[in-house]
N, C-alpha and C positions, 0 to 999 in steps of 0.2 A: 544559743548558748555560747557560740564563739564570739558574738558581739559582747556579751557580758565579760568574757575573759579579756577581750581587747580593751574594754573600758577600765577594768581592774588594772591592767598593765599600764595603760596611759595615765591613770590616777597615781600609781606608785612612781612612774617616771616624773610626773609633775611635782610630787613631794620631794623626790631626790634632787631635782633641779633647784627647788626652793632652799633645801638644806645646803647645797653647794653655794648658793648665793649668799646665805648668811655666813658660811665659813669664809668665803672670799672677803666679805666686808670685815670680818674680824681680823683677817690677815692684814688688810690695808690699814686698819686702826692700829694694829700692833707695829707695823712698819713705821707709821707716823710717830708713835711713841718712842720707838728705838731711835729715830732720827732726832727727836727732841732731847732724849737722854744724851746722845752724842754731843749735841750743841752745848748742853749744860755742863758736860764734862770738860769740853774745851774752854768754856768760860771760867769754870773753877780752876782749871789748870793755869790760865792767864792770871788770875788774882793771886794764886799761890806764887807764881813766878815773880810777880810784882812785889809781893810781901818779902820774898826772899832777898830781892834787890835792896829793899828798904832796910831790912835787918843787917845786911852786909854793909850798908852805908853807916848805920849806927855803930856797928863793930869797928869800922875803920876810924870813926870819930873818937870813940873810946880809947883805941890803941894810940891815936895821935895825942890825946890828953895825957895818957899814961907816960908816953915818951917825954912829953913836956915837963911832966911832974917828976920824972925819974923813977917811976914805979916799976 
C-alpha cells in the first residue's frame, strides 16, 4: 500500500514539475516580447524626434519667407 502512495506522490510531483516548466517558458517568451516592445518604442521615439526637427526646419523657413515679404 505504501508503494502505491509513493507512486501517486511521485506522479503528482512530476506533473507539478512539468507545469513549472511550461510557466517558466511562458515567462521567458513574455520577457522577450517586452524587450521587443521596448526596442520598438525607442525606434518610434527616434522617428518622432526626427520629424520634430524636420517640422522645426520648415517653420524656420516659413518665418524667414514671412520676414522677407514683410508679413
